[in-house]
N, CA, C and O atoms as a MOPAC input file, in Angstrom:
PM7 MOZYME 1SCF
protein

 N    -47.85000 1    18.52600 1     5.74500 1
 C    -46.93200 1    19.35600 1     5.03100 1
 C    -47.55000 1    20.71900 1     4.81400 1
 O    -48.76000 1    20.86100 1     4.63500 1
 N    -46.69400 1    21.70800 1     4.83400 1
 C    -47.22900 1    23.04200 1     4.61000 1
 C    -46.17500 1    23.93400 1     3.97800 1
 O    -44.97500 1    23.67000 1     4.05700 1
 N    -46.64900 1    24.97600 1     3.36000 1
 C    -45.78000 1    26.03600 1     2.85400 1
 C    -45.97800 1    27.21200 1     3.79500 1
 O    -47.08400 1    27.73700 1     3.92100 1
 N    -44.91200 1    27.62000 1     4.45000 1
 C    -45.00800 1    28.69200 1     5.43300 1
 C    -44.69000 1    30.06300 1     4.86000 1
 O    -45.13500 1    31.08100 1     5.39100 1
 N    -43.91700 1    30.09300 1     3.77000 1
 C    -43.53300 1    31.36000 1     3.16800 1
 C    -43.11600 1    31.09200 1     1.72700 1
 O    -42.78700 1    29.96300 1     1.36300 1
 N    -43.13300 1    32.13400 1     0.92400 1
 C    -42.62700 1    32.02700 1    -0.43300 1
 C    -41.82700 1    33.28100 1    -0.73100 1
 O    -42.25900 1    34.39600 1    -0.44200 1
 N    -40.64500 1    33.07900 1    -1.31900 1
 C    -39.77100 1    34.19400 1    -1.66200 1
 C    -39.60100 1    34.21900 1    -3.17300 1
 O    -39.15800 1    33.23500 1    -3.76700 1
 N    -39.94500 1    35.32000 1    -3.78800 1
 C    -39.73700 1    35.50100 1    -5.22200 1
 C    -38.24200 1    35.69100 1    -5.44100 1
 O    -37.67900 1    36.70900 1    -5.03800 1
 N    -37.59400 1    34.71600 1    -6.07800 1
 C    -36.13900 1    34.69700 1    -6.15300 1
 C    -35.54500 1    35.74600 1    -7.07900 1
 O    -34.46100 1    36.25300 1    -6.79300 1
 N    -36.19900 1    36.08500 1    -8.15800 1
 C    -35.60500 1    36.98800 1    -9.14400 1
 C    -36.55200 1    38.10400 1    -9.57400 1
 O    -36.84600 1    38.22000 1   -10.76400 1
 N    -37.03500 1    38.92300 1    -8.65600 1
 C    -37.96500 1    39.97200 1    -9.08800 1
 C    -37.33800 1    40.96600 1   -10.06000 1
 O    -38.03800 1    41.55300 1   -10.88500 1
 N    -36.01700 1    41.15900 1    -9.96600 1
 C    -35.35900 1    42.10000 1   -10.87800 1
 C    -35.26900 1    41.56300 1   -12.30200 1
 O    -35.05300 1    42.33100 1   -13.24000 1
 N    -35.43000 1    40.25600 1   -12.47400 1
 C    -35.37500 1    39.65900 1   -13.80900 1
 C    -36.68300 1    39.84300 1   -14.57200 1
 O    -36.74600 1    39.57200 1   -15.77100 1
 N    -37.71800 1    40.30100 1   -13.88900 1
 C    -39.01700 1    40.49000 1   -14.53100 1
 C    -39.03300 1    41.80600 1   -15.29200 1
 O    -38.59900 1    42.84100 1   -14.78700 1
 N    -39.53500 1    41.74800 1   -16.49700 1
 C    -39.61400 1    42.93100 1   -17.34700 1
 C    -40.90100 1    43.68400 1   -17.02200 1
 O    -41.96300 1    43.37300 1   -17.56100 1
 N    -40.79900 1    44.68000 1   -16.13500 1
 C    -41.97000 1    45.48500 1   -15.79300 1
 C    -41.57000 1    46.92200 1   -15.53400 1
 O    -40.42800 1    47.22600 1   -15.18800 1
 N    -42.53900 1    47.78600 1   -15.71100 1
 C    -42.28400 1    49.19900 1   -15.46000 1
 C    -42.28600 1    49.45600 1   -13.95300 1
 O    -42.64800 1    48.57800 1   -13.16900 1
 N    -41.88400 1    50.64900 1   -13.55600 1
 C    -41.75800 1    50.98500 1   -12.13800 1
 C    -43.08000 1    50.89000 1   -11.38400 1
 O    -43.10600 1    50.46200 1   -10.23000 1
 N    -44.17400 1    51.28500 1   -12.02800 1
 C    -45.47800 1    51.22800 1   -11.36500 1
 C    -45.84400 1    49.79700 1   -11.00400 1
 O    -46.25300 1    49.51800 1    -9.87700 1
 N    -45.69600 1    48.89000 1   -11.96400 1
 C    -46.02000 1    47.48900 1   -11.70000 1
 C    -45.02000 1    46.84300 1   -10.74700 1
 O    -45.39300 1    45.97400 1    -9.96000 1
 N    -43.76500 1    47.25200 1   -10.80800 1
 C    -42.76400 1    46.72900 1    -9.87900 1
 C    -43.11300 1    47.13300 1    -8.43900 1
 O    -42.93700 1    46.34300 1    -7.51100 1
 N    -43.60200 1    48.35100 1    -8.25900 1
 C    -44.01500 1    48.78600 1    -6.91900 1
 C    -45.22700 1    47.98800 1    -6.43700 1
 O    -45.30200 1    47.62700 1    -5.26300 1
 N    -46.17100 1    47.71300 1    -7.33100 1
 C    -47.33700 1    46.89900 1    -6.96400 1
 C    -46.90200 1    45.49000 1    -6.57000 1
 O    -47.38200 1    44.93600 1    -5.58000 1
 N    -45.99000 1    44.91700 1    -7.35400 1
 C    -45.47500 1    43.58900 1    -7.03400 1
 C    -44.77700 1    43.59300 1    -5.67800 1
 O    -44.95000 1    42.66300 1    -4.89000 1
 N    -43.99900 1    44.61800 1    -5.40400 1
 C    -43.28700 1    44.68900 1    -4.12700 1
 C    -44.25400 1    44.74300 1    -2.94900 1
 O    -43.97500 1    44.17000 1    -1.89600 1
 N    -45.38100 1    45.42000 1    -3.11400 1
 C    -46.39300 1    45.45200 1    -2.04800 1
 C    -46.92800 1    44.05100 1    -1.77400 1
 O    -47.12500 1    43.67600 1    -0.61800 1
 N    -47.16600 1    43.27200 1    -2.83900 1
 C    -47.65000 1    41.89700 1    -2.67200 1
 C    -46.57400 1    41.04500 1    -2.00900 1
 O    -46.86700 1    40.28300 1    -1.08800 1
 N    -45.33800 1    41.16700 1    -2.47000 1
 C    -44.22700 1    40.41000 1    -1.88000 1
 C    -44.12400 1    40.70700 1    -0.39100 1
 O    -43.89600 1    39.79500 1     0.40400 1
 N    -44.28400 1    41.95000 1    -0.00700 1
 C    -44.16300 1    42.33500 1     1.40900 1
 C    -45.37000 1    41.92300 1     2.24500 1
 O    -45.20800 1    41.55700 1     3.40900 1
 N    -46.57000 1    41.97300 1     1.68300 1
 C    -47.76800 1    41.75000 1     2.48900 1
 C    -48.32500 1    40.32700 1     2.40000 1
 O    -48.84100 1    39.81000 1     3.39100 1
 N    -48.23000 1    39.69100 1     1.23500 1
 C    -48.86400 1    38.38200 1     1.05900 1
 C    -48.13100 1    37.56600 1    -0.00400 1
 O    -48.68600 1    37.32700 1    -1.07600 1
 N    -46.90100 1    37.13400 1     0.26500 1
 C    -46.11800 1    36.43200 1    -0.75000 1
 C    -46.75400 1    35.12100 1    -1.21300 1
 O    -46.47500 1    34.66500 1    -2.32200 1
 N    -47.59500 1    34.51300 1    -0.39100 1
 C    -48.25100 1    33.26600 1    -0.77800 1
 C    -49.22400 1    33.47400 1    -1.94500 1
 O    -49.57600 1    32.51600 1    -2.63400 1
 N    -49.65300 1    34.70300 1    -2.16700 1
 C    -50.55500 1    35.00700 1    -3.27900 1
 C    -49.86800 1    34.82800 1    -4.63500 1
 O    -50.53900 1    34.78900 1    -5.66700 1
 N    -48.54100 1    34.72100 1    -4.64000 1
 C    -47.80200 1    34.55200 1    -5.88800 1
 C    -47.71400 1    33.09100 1    -6.33300 1
 O    -47.27100 1    32.81500 1    -7.44800 1
 N    -48.12900 1    32.15400 1    -5.47900 1
 C    -48.03700 1    30.73800 1    -5.83100 1
 C    -49.16700 1    30.37000 1    -6.77700 1
 O    -50.34300 1    30.59400 1    -6.49200 1
 N    -48.78600 1    29.80800 1    -7.89300 1
 C    -49.74800 1    29.34900 1    -8.90000 1
 C    -50.07200 1    27.86700 1    -8.70700 1
 O    -51.20100 1    27.43600 1    -8.94200 1
 N    -49.06900 1    27.09000 1    -8.27700 1
 C    -49.20600 1    25.64000 1    -8.25200 1
 C    -48.16100 1    25.07000 1    -7.29600 1
 O    -47.04300 1    25.58000 1    -7.21900 1
 N    -48.52400 1    24.01600 1    -6.56900 1
 C    -47.52100 1    23.28300 1    -5.80300 1
 C    -47.90200 1    21.82800 1    -5.72600 1
 O    -49.07900 1    21.48000 1    -5.81500 1
 N    -46.89400 1    20.95900 1    -5.55800 1
 C    -47.13600 1    19.52100 1    -5.54900 1
 C    -46.14900 1    18.82700 1    -4.61900 1
 O    -45.11800 1    19.38300 1    -4.24300 1
 N    -46.50100 1    17.58700 1    -4.25700 1
 C    -45.72600 1    16.84300 1    -3.26400 1
 C    -45.39000 1    15.45200 1    -3.79300 1
 O    -46.25100 1    14.75000 1    -4.32300 1
 N    -44.13100 1    15.07000 1    -3.64000 1
 C    -43.67400 1    13.69200 1    -3.86100 1
 C    -43.20900 1    13.18000 1    -2.50100 1
 O    -42.16300 1    13.61300 1    -2.01500 1
 N    -43.96200 1    12.26400 1    -1.86700 1
 C    -43.62000 1    11.81300 1    -0.52300 1
 C    -42.51400 1    10.75800 1    -0.48300 1
 O    -42.07500 1    10.37500 1     0.60100 1
 N    -42.06000 1    10.28700 1    -1.63100 1
 C    -40.98300 1     9.29200 1    -1.71100 1
 C    -39.95500 1     9.69500 1    -2.75400 1
 O    -39.59500 1     8.89700 1    -3.61900 1
 N    -39.49100 1    10.90900 1    -2.67400 1
 C    -38.57600 1    11.45700 1    -3.67500 1
 C    -37.26300 1    10.68500 1    -3.67800 1
 O    -36.64200 1    10.50400 1    -2.63100 1
 N    -36.83900 1    10.22600 1    -4.86300 1
 C    -35.60500 1     9.45300 1    -4.97600 1
 C    -34.39700 1    10.32600 1    -5.31700 1
 O    -33.28800 1     9.81400 1    -5.46700 1
 N    -34.60300 1    11.62300 1    -5.43900 1
 C    -33.50700 1    12.53100 1    -5.75600 1
 C    -33.31900 1    12.75500 1    -7.24400 1
 O    -32.51300 1    13.59300 1    -7.64800 1
 N    -34.05700 1    12.01200 1    -8.06800 1
 C    -33.90400 1    12.14200 1    -9.52100 1
 C    -35.22600 1    12.43000 1   -10.21500 1
 O    -35.34200 1    13.40400 1   -10.95800 1
 N    -36.21500 1    11.59200 1    -9.97600 1
 C    -37.50500 1    11.71700 1   -10.66000 1
 C    -38.56000 1    12.17200 1    -9.66200 1
 O    -38.76900 1    11.53300 1    -8.63100 1
 N    -39.22200 1    13.27700 1    -9.97400 1
 C    -40.28300 1    13.81000 1    -9.11700 1
 C    -41.60000 1    13.16300 1    -9.53300 1
 O    -42.03900 1    13.29200 1   -10.67600 1
 N    -42.22200 1    12.46500 1    -8.58200 1
 C    -43.49900 1    11.79200 1    -8.83700 1
 C    -44.55700 1    12.39200 1    -7.92000 1
 O    -44.70200 1    11.98700 1    -6.76700 1
 N    -45.27300 1    13.33700 1    -8.43600 1
 C    -46.28000 1    14.04500 1    -7.64100 1
 C    -47.47600 1    13.14600 1    -7.36300 1
 O    -48.02000 1    12.51700 1    -8.27000 1
 N    -47.88300 1    13.09400 1    -6.08200 1
 C    -49.11700 1    12.37200 1    -5.75900 1
 C    -50.18500 1    13.31800 1    -5.21300 1
 O    -51.32800 1    12.90900 1    -5.00700 1
 N    -49.81900 1    14.57800 1    -4.97600 1
 C    -50.78800 1    15.56200 1    -4.48100 1
 C    -50.43900 1    16.90500 1    -5.10700 1
 O    -49.26500 1    17.25700 1    -5.22300 1
 N    -51.47400 1    17.66000 1    -5.51400 1
 C    -51.26900 1    18.98300 1    -6.10000 1
 C    -52.38400 1    19.92700 1    -5.66800 1
 O    -53.49700 1    19.50600 1    -5.35000 1
 N    -52.05600 1    21.19800 1    -5.66700 1
 C    -53.08500 1    22.22700 1    -5.60200 1
 C    -52.65400 1    23.34600 1    -6.53600 1
 O    -51.46300 1    23.62700 1    -6.67400 1
 N    -53.61000 1    23.97000 1    -7.16200 1
 C    -53.32700 1    25.00900 1    -8.13700 1
 C    -54.43800 1    26.04400 1    -8.09500 1
 O    -55.56200 1    25.78000 1    -7.66600 1
 N    -54.08100 1    27.21600 1    -8.55300 1
 C    -55.04800 1    28.30400 1    -8.62600 1
 C    -56.20200 1    27.87100 1    -9.51600 1
 O    -55.98300 1    27.38900 1   -10.62700 1
 N    -57.41000 1    28.03700 1    -9.04200 1
 C    -58.58400 1    27.61600 1    -9.79500 1
 C    -59.15200 1    26.29300 1    -9.31100 1
 O    -60.30300 1    25.97100 1    -9.60800 1
 N    -58.36900 1    25.52500 1    -8.57300 1
 C    -58.84600 1    24.24900 1    -8.04000 1
 C    -59.67800 1    24.51400 1    -6.79000 1
 O    -59.20100 1    25.14500 1    -5.84800 1
 N    -60.90200 1    24.04300 1    -6.77900 1
 C    -61.74600 1    24.23200 1    -5.59800 1
 C    -62.04600 1    22.90700 1    -4.89300 1
 O    -62.92600 1    22.84700 1    -4.03400 1
 N    -61.31900 1    21.84600 1    -5.25300 1
 C    -61.49800 1    20.57500 1    -4.54400 1
 C    -60.88500 1    20.61600 1    -3.15100 1
 O    -61.40100 1    19.97400 1    -2.23600 1
 N    -59.79100 1    21.36000 1    -2.97000 1
 C    -59.11600 1    21.42500 1    -1.67700 1
 C    -59.65100 1    22.53600 1    -0.77900 1
 O    -59.49900 1    22.47300 1     0.44100 1
 N    -60.26300 1    23.53500 1    -1.36100 1
 C    -60.93300 1    24.60800 1    -0.62300 1
 C    -61.87900 1    25.31000 1    -1.58600 1
 O    -61.98600 1    24.91200 1    -2.74600 1
 N    -62.55600 1    26.33400 1    -1.12900 1
 C    -63.53500 1    26.99200 1    -1.99700 1
 C    -63.03600 1    28.30600 1    -2.59400 1
 O    -63.83500 1    29.10500 1    -3.08200 1
 N    -61.72200 1    28.53500 1    -2.56000 1
 C    -61.16400 1    29.78200 1    -3.08600 1
 C    -60.48100 1    29.51600 1    -4.43400 1
 O    -59.40900 1    28.91200 1    -4.46500 1
 N    -61.07500 1    29.95100 1    -5.53500 1
 C    -60.47900 1    29.68200 1    -6.84500 1
 C    -59.26500 1    30.55300 1    -7.17300 1
 O    -58.60300 1    30.32900 1    -8.18700 1
 N    -58.96700 1    31.54500 1    -6.32500 1
 C    -57.87800 1    32.48100 1    -6.61900 1
 C    -56.59500 1    32.20800 1    -5.85600 1
 O    -55.57200 1    32.84000 1    -6.11800 1
 N    -56.63700 1    31.27400 1    -4.91500 1
 C    -55.45800 1    30.98900 1    -4.09200 1
 C    -55.28200 1    29.49100 1    -3.93800 1
 O    -56.23900 1    28.72300 1    -4.03400 1
 N    -54.04900 1    29.09000 1    -3.69800 1
 C    -53.79200 1    27.68800 1    -3.39000 1
 C    -53.87700 1    27.49700 1    -1.87900 1
 O    -53.67100 1    28.43600 1    -1.11100 1
 N    -54.18200 1    26.27900 1    -1.46700 1
 C    -54.10700 1    25.96700 1    -0.04300 1
 C    -52.62900 1    25.88300 1     0.32500 1
 O    -51.78800 1    25.66200 1    -0.54600 1
 N    -52.31200 1    26.05200 1     1.58100 1
 C    -50.90600 1    26.02300 1     1.98800 1
 C    -50.58700 1    24.82300 1     2.87500 1
 O    -49.45600 1    24.67900 1     3.34000 1
 N    -51.57700 1    23.96100 1     3.11300 1
 C    -51.36700 1    22.76800 1     3.93100 1
 C    -51.89700 1    21.55900 1     3.17000 1
 O    -53.00600 1    21.58400 1     2.63500 1
 N    -51.08600 1    20.49600 1     3.13100 1
 C    -51.49700 1    19.24000 1     2.51100 1
 C    -51.39000 1    18.14000 1     3.54700 1
 O    -50.41100 1    18.06900 1     4.29100 1
 N    -52.37500 1    17.30100 1     3.59400 1
 C    -52.36300 1    16.15200 1     4.49400 1
 C    -52.41300 1    14.88900 1     3.64200 1
 O    -53.41100 1    14.61400 1     2.97600 1
 N    -51.32900 1    14.13100 1     3.67300 1
 C    -51.25900 1    12.90900 1     2.87700 1
 C    -51.54200 1    11.72100 1     3.79000 1
 O    -50.87800 1    11.53100 1     4.80900 1
 N    -52.52500 1    10.93800 1     3.41200 1
 C    -52.88000 1     9.75800 1     4.18300 1
 C    -52.73600 1     8.52400 1     3.30500 1
 O    -52.59500 1     8.63100 1     2.08700 1
 N    -52.77200 1     7.37500 1     3.91800 1
 C    -52.70300 1     6.10200 1     3.20800 1
 C    -51.39900 1     5.90200 1     2.43700 1
 O    -51.37600 1     5.20200 1     1.42500 1
 N    -50.30800 1     6.51800 1     2.91500 1
 C    -49.01800 1     6.25800 1     2.29400 1
 C    -48.51600 1     4.90600 1     2.77000 1
 O    -48.72400 1     4.54900 1     3.92900 1
 N    -47.86100 1     4.14700 1     1.90400 1
 C    -47.33100 1     2.86100 1     2.35600 1
 C    -46.26700 1     3.05300 1     3.42900 1
 O    -45.51000 1     4.02400 1     3.40400 1
 N    -46.21900 1     2.12100 1     4.36400 1
 C    -45.21500 1     2.17100 1     5.42900 1
 C    -43.85100 1     1.93800 1     4.80100 1
 O    -43.69900 1     1.12500 1     3.89000 1
 N    -42.86100 1     2.66900 1     5.30700 1
 C    -41.52200 1     2.57500 1     4.74800 1
 C    -40.52600 1     2.41200 1     5.88600 1
 O    -40.60700 1     3.12800 1     6.88400 1
 N    -39.59300 1     1.48800 1     5.75100 1
 C    -38.53500 1     1.34300 1     6.74600 1
 C    -37.56900 1     2.51100 1     6.60900 1
 O    -37.14400 1     2.84900 1     5.50500 1
 N    -37.22900 1     3.11900 1     7.72500 1
 C    -36.29000 1     4.23300 1     7.69400 1
 C    -36.95900 1     5.54100 1     7.33900 1
 O    -38.17900 1     5.60700 1     7.18600 1
 N    -36.15400 1     6.58300 1     7.21000 1
 C    -36.71900 1     7.90700 1     6.90000 1
 C    -37.25800 1     7.98300 1     5.47500 1
 O    -36.84000 1     7.24600 1     4.58100 1
 N    -38.17800 1     8.88200 1     5.30700 1
 C    -38.81300 1     9.12800 1     4.00400 1
 C    -38.33400 1    10.49300 1     3.52500 1
 O    -38.30200 1    11.44700 1     4.30200 1
 N    -37.96000 1    10.59200 1     2.24300 1
 C    -37.55100 1    11.87400 1     1.68000 1
 C    -38.75300 1    12.46800 1     0.94400 1
 O    -39.26200 1    11.88300 1    -0.01200 1
 N    -39.19300 1    13.63000 1     1.40400 1
 C    -40.34600 1    14.31500 1     0.83000 1
 C    -39.84700 1    15.53100 1     0.05800 1
 O    -39.00100 1    16.28100 1     0.54400 1
 N    -40.37800 1    15.72000 1    -1.14900 1
 C    -40.02100 1    16.87700 1    -1.96600 1
 C    -41.29100 1    17.65900 1    -2.28600 1
 O    -42.30000 1    17.09300 1    -2.70600 1
 N    -41.21900 1    18.95900 1    -2.08100 1
 C    -42.31500 1    19.86000 1    -2.43500 1
 C    -41.81600 1    20.79500 1    -3.52400 1
 O    -40.75800 1    21.41100 1    -3.38900 1
 N    -42.57700 1    20.89800 1    -4.59800 1
 C    -42.24000 1    21.82100 1    -5.68200 1
 C    -43.31400 1    22.88800 1    -5.78900 1
 O    -44.50800 1    22.61400 1    -5.67100 1
 N    -42.85800 1    24.11400 1    -6.01500 1
 C    -43.74800 1    25.27300 1    -6.11700 1
 C    -43.44400 1    26.00400 1    -7.42300 1
 O    -42.28200 1    26.17800 1    -7.79100 1
 N    -44.49200 1    26.42600 1    -8.11400 1
 C    -44.35900 1    27.26800 1    -9.30600 1
 C    -45.14700 1    28.54200 1    -9.03600 1
 O    -46.30500 1    28.48800 1    -8.62200 1
 N    -44.51000 1    29.69500 1    -9.27200 1
 C    -45.21400 1    30.94800 1    -9.01800 1
 C    -45.88100 1    31.47000 1   -10.28500 1
 O    -45.77800 1    30.86200 1   -11.35000 1
 N    -46.55900 1    32.59200 1   -10.15800 1
 C    -47.32800 1    33.15200 1   -11.27400 1
 C    -46.45000 1    33.59300 1   -12.44100 1
 O    -46.95600 1    33.82600 1   -13.53900 1
 N    -45.13600 1    33.71200 1   -12.21600 1
 C    -44.21200 1    34.11000 1   -13.27600 1
 C    -43.53600 1    32.90000 1   -13.92600 1
 O    -42.76600 1    33.05200 1   -14.87400 1
 N    -43.82400 1    31.70100 1   -13.41600 1
 C    -43.23000 1    30.48800 1   -13.96300 1
 C    -41.94800 1    30.05300 1   -13.28000 1
 O    -41.35800 1    29.04300 1   -13.66300 1
 N    -41.50800 1    30.79600 1   -12.27600 1
 C    -40.31900 1    30.38500 1   -11.52800 1
 C    -40.65000 1    29.17500 1   -10.67300 1
 O    -41.73000 1    29.10500 1   -10.08600 1
 N    -39.72600 1    28.21900 1   -10.59800 1
 C    -39.91600 1    27.01400 1    -9.79800 1
 C    -38.97400 1    27.02000 1    -8.60200 1
 O    -37.85800 1    27.53600 1    -8.66800 1
 N    -39.44700 1    26.43900 1    -7.51600 1
 C    -38.62700 1    26.24700 1    -6.32200 1
 C    -38.98600 1    24.90000 1    -5.73600 1
 O    -40.09200 1    24.40000 1    -5.94100 1
 N    -38.04600 1    24.30900 1    -5.00100 1
 C    -38.35900 1    23.05000 1    -4.34100 1
 C    -37.65500 1    22.97200 1    -3.00200 1
 O    -36.62200 1    23.60200 1    -2.77700 1
 N    -38.24300 1    22.18200 1    -2.12100 1
 C    -37.66300 1    21.92000 1    -0.81000 1
 C    -37.74000 1    20.43100 1    -0.56800 1
 O    -38.73600 1    19.78800 1    -0.89900 1
 N    -36.67600 1    19.88000 1     0.01600 1
 C    -36.61100 1    18.45900 1     0.32400 1
 C    -36.34900 1    18.31300 1     1.81200 1
 O    -35.51300 1    19.01100 1     2.38600 1
 N    -37.08900 1    17.38200 1     2.42900 1
 C    -36.90900 1    17.11300 1     3.86200 1
 C    -37.00900 1    15.62300 1     4.10300 1
 O    -37.77900 1    14.92800 1     3.44000 1
 N    -36.22700 1    15.13300 1     5.05800 1
 C    -36.37000 1    13.74900 1     5.48100 1
 C    -37.23000 1    13.71400 1     6.71400 1
 O    -37.03000 1    14.48500 1     7.65200 1
 N    -38.19600 1    12.80900 1     6.70600 1
 C    -39.10300 1    12.65900 1     7.84800 1
 C    -39.10900 1    11.19900 1     8.27400 1
 O    -38.96200 1    10.29400 1     7.45300 1
 N    -39.28200 1    10.98700 1     9.57600 1
 C    -39.27500 1     9.62500 1    10.10400 1
 C    -40.61700 1     8.95800 1     9.86300 1
 O    -40.80700 1     7.80100 1    10.23800 1

Protein backbone atom coordinates (compact mmCIF):
# COMPACT_ATOMS: atom_id res chain seq x y z
CA UNK A 1 0.00 0.00 0.00
CA UNK A 2 1.16 3.47 -0.68
CA UNK A 3 0.13 7.09 -0.66
CA UNK A 4 0.96 8.59 -4.03
CA UNK A 5 -0.34 12.12 -3.48
CA UNK A 6 -2.09 14.27 -0.93
CA UNK A 7 -4.46 17.13 -1.66
CA UNK A 8 -5.23 19.73 1.00
CA UNK A 9 -9.01 19.88 0.66
CA UNK A 10 -9.79 23.22 2.32
CA UNK A 11 -6.79 25.56 2.25
CA UNK A 12 -9.13 28.58 2.12
CA UNK A 13 -10.69 27.51 5.43
CA UNK A 14 -7.37 28.03 7.21
CA UNK A 15 -7.02 31.27 9.12
CA UNK A 16 -3.69 32.64 7.89
CA UNK A 17 -2.27 35.83 6.55
CA UNK A 18 -1.23 36.22 2.91
CA UNK A 19 2.46 35.60 3.62
CA UNK A 20 1.82 32.26 5.29
CA UNK A 21 -0.80 31.32 2.69
CA UNK A 22 1.83 31.85 -0.04
CA UNK A 23 4.31 29.67 1.89
CA UNK A 24 1.68 26.96 2.26
CA UNK A 25 0.89 27.13 -1.45
CA UNK A 26 4.57 26.56 -2.28
CA UNK A 27 4.53 23.40 -0.13
CA UNK A 28 1.25 22.23 -1.69
CA UNK A 29 2.74 22.69 -5.16
CA UNK A 30 6.19 21.21 -4.51
CA UNK A 31 5.81 18.56 -1.79
CA UNK A 32 2.21 17.90 -0.68
CA UNK A 33 3.27 14.73 1.17
CA UNK A 34 5.08 16.96 3.69
CA UNK A 35 1.64 17.97 5.02
CA UNK A 36 0.81 14.45 6.26
CA UNK A 37 1.04 14.16 10.02
CA UNK A 38 -0.29 10.61 10.41
CA UNK A 39 -1.72 7.75 8.37
CA UNK A 40 -3.03 4.29 9.19
CA UNK A 41 -4.35 1.16 7.50
CA UNK A 42 -7.28 -1.17 8.21
CA UNK A 43 -6.82 -4.19 5.89
CA UNK A 44 -10.29 -5.63 6.68
CA UNK A 45 -12.48 -2.54 6.77
CA UNK A 46 -16.14 -3.42 7.36
CA UNK A 47 -17.44 -0.02 6.26
CA UNK A 48 -18.35 1.05 9.79
CA UNK A 49 -15.54 0.60 12.31
CA UNK A 50 -11.95 1.49 11.40
CA UNK A 51 -9.50 -0.91 13.05
CA UNK A 52 -5.98 0.26 12.39
CA UNK A 53 -3.28 -2.40 12.39
CA UNK A 54 -0.48 -0.25 10.93
CA UNK A 55 0.41 3.42 11.44
CA UNK A 56 3.11 5.91 10.70
CA UNK A 57 3.32 9.40 12.11
CA UNK A 58 5.65 12.34 12.17
CA UNK A 59 8.32 11.67 14.78
CA UNK A 60 8.16 7.88 14.42
CA UNK A 61 11.55 6.49 13.44
CA UNK A 62 10.64 2.79 13.58
CA UNK A 63 9.59 2.77 9.90
CA UNK A 64 12.45 4.99 8.70
CA UNK A 65 15.06 7.32 10.15
CA UNK A 66 13.34 10.62 9.29
CA UNK A 67 11.53 12.11 12.31
CA UNK A 68 10.01 14.94 10.23
CA UNK A 69 8.17 12.93 7.56
CA UNK A 70 5.96 9.90 7.34
CA UNK A 71 6.80 6.97 5.11
CA UNK A 72 4.53 6.68 2.09
CA UNK A 73 4.64 2.89 1.61
CA UNK A 74 3.34 0.23 4.00
CA UNK A 75 3.89 -3.48 3.59
CA UNK A 76 1.48 -5.62 5.57
CA UNK A 77 2.49 -9.23 6.07
CA UNK A 78 1.01 -12.14 7.99
CA UNK A 79 -2.58 -11.11 7.30
CA UNK A 80 -5.04 -13.98 7.65
CA UNK A 81 -6.21 -15.51 4.39
CA UNK A 82 -9.67 -14.35 3.41
CA UNK A 83 -12.11 -15.83 0.90
CA UNK A 84 -13.06 -13.25 -1.70
CA UNK A 85 -11.89 -9.67 -2.00
CA UNK A 86 -10.54 -7.72 0.94
CA UNK A 87 -11.65 -4.13 1.60
CA UNK A 88 -8.69 -1.98 2.66
CA UNK A 89 -9.14 1.50 4.14
CA UNK A 90 -6.36 4.06 4.51
CA UNK A 91 -6.89 7.13 6.67
CA UNK A 92 -4.69 10.22 6.55
CA UNK A 93 -4.57 13.20 8.92
CA UNK A 94 -2.68 16.30 7.85
CA UNK A 95 -0.84 18.89 9.94
CA UNK A 96 -4.03 21.00 10.16
CA UNK A 97 -6.14 18.12 11.51
CA UNK A 98 -8.06 17.48 8.30
CA UNK A 99 -8.83 13.80 7.70
CA UNK A 100 -9.15 11.92 4.43
CA UNK A 101 -9.67 8.27 3.61
CA UNK A 102 -9.52 5.96 0.64
CA UNK A 103 -11.09 2.52 0.34
CA UNK A 104 -10.10 -0.14 -2.19
CA UNK A 105 -11.03 -3.75 -2.74
CA UNK A 106 -8.11 -6.07 -3.38
CA UNK A 107 -8.10 -9.74 -4.32
